One Martini backbone bead per residue (centre of mass of N, CA, C, O) as a GRO file, in nm:
protein
   68
    1MET     BB    1  -4.743   0.908   2.879
    2ASN     BB    2  -4.662   0.645   3.014
    3GLU     BB    3  -4.618   0.486   2.746
    4GLN     BB    4  -4.399   0.669   2.633
    5LEU     BB    5  -4.194   0.635   2.854
    6LEU     BB    6  -4.170   0.339   2.848
    7GLN     BB    7  -4.079   0.317   2.546
    8PHE     BB    8  -3.825   0.485   2.578
    9LEU     BB    9  -3.679   0.312   2.786
   10GLU     BB   10  -3.680   0.042   2.636
   11ASP     BB   11  -3.527   0.150   2.390
   12THR     BB   12  -3.271   0.253   2.536
   13PHE     BB   13  -3.187  -0.026   2.673
   14ALA     BB   14  -3.176  -0.183   2.391
   15THR     BB   15  -2.981   0.048   2.212
   16SER     BB   16  -2.765   0.141   2.395
   17GLU     BB   17  -2.418   0.156   2.432
   18LEU     BB   18  -2.426   0.199   2.749
   19ASN     BB   19  -2.573  -0.104   2.756
   20ARG     BB   20  -2.277  -0.225   2.689
   21LEU     BB   21  -2.047  -0.433   2.652
   22PRO     BB   22  -1.754  -0.500   2.554
   23GLU     BB   23  -1.652  -0.713   2.314
   24LYS     BB   24  -1.439  -0.858   2.496
   25TYR     BB   25  -1.716  -0.924   2.683
   26GLY     BB   26  -1.952  -0.979   2.435
   27GLY     BB   27  -2.167  -0.717   2.418
   28GLY     BB   28  -2.383  -0.720   2.612
   29ARG     BB   29  -2.608  -0.660   2.820
   30ILE     BB   30  -2.643  -0.509   3.134
   31PHE     BB   31  -2.956  -0.427   3.110
   32SER     BB   32  -3.262  -0.461   3.146
   33SER     BB   33  -3.567  -0.381   3.144
   34PRO     BB   34  -3.750  -0.179   3.322
   35LEU     BB   35  -3.941  -0.140   3.600
   36ILE     BB   36  -4.261   0.024   3.580
   37GLY     BB   37  -4.446   0.258   3.796
   38VAL     BB   38  -4.758   0.393   3.910
   39ALA     BB   39  -4.843   0.610   4.188
   40SER     BB   40  -4.983   0.738   4.443
   41GLY     BB   41  -4.857   0.955   4.685
   42ASN     BB   42  -5.090   0.834   4.897
   43ASP     BB   43  -5.004   0.566   4.924
   44PRO     BB   44  -4.972   0.330   5.183
   45ILE     BB   45  -4.711   0.193   5.109
   46PHE     BB   46  -4.513   0.442   5.185
   47LEU     BB   47  -4.538   0.382   5.495
   48GLU     BB   48  -4.382   0.119   5.492
   49PHE     BB   49  -4.105   0.227   5.429
   50LYS     BB   50  -4.062   0.353   5.710
   51GLU     BB   51  -4.048   0.062   5.852
   52VAL     BB   52  -3.805  -0.048   5.667
   53VAL     BB   53  -3.606   0.199   5.649
   54GLY     BB   54  -3.725   0.454   5.809
   55PRO     BB   55  -3.808   0.766   5.933
   56GLU     BB   56  -3.635   0.925   5.709
   57HIS     BB   57  -3.828   0.839   5.517
   58LEU     BB   58  -3.998   0.981   5.242
   59THR     BB   59  -4.276   1.054   5.122
   60PRO     BB   60  -4.413   1.197   4.852
   61VAL     BB   61  -4.569   1.409   5.028
   62GLU     BB   62  -4.335   1.510   5.198
   63MET     BB   63  -4.151   1.589   4.971
   64TRP     BB   64  -4.344   1.797   4.840
   65ASN     BB   65  -4.366   1.974   5.110
   66ALA     BB   66  -4.058   2.035   5.132
   67CYS     BB   67  -4.037   2.201   4.852
   68GLY     BB   68  -4.298   2.407   4.863
   0.00000   0.00000   0.00000
């Protein structure tokens, strides 16, 4: 599933006309392929975001619990 999603996004960014400048500006791509990763929701790295961003930042587990 992860590989399919990654391939879909790479294809979309590479071929979508919505990701192109108008021809009068050269017609080039606006964005390159996205960097995508998958992590466990309880990965300790998300706790570091609270320190960097602020206490209002929710970890994936906190967000999941808040949704009920």
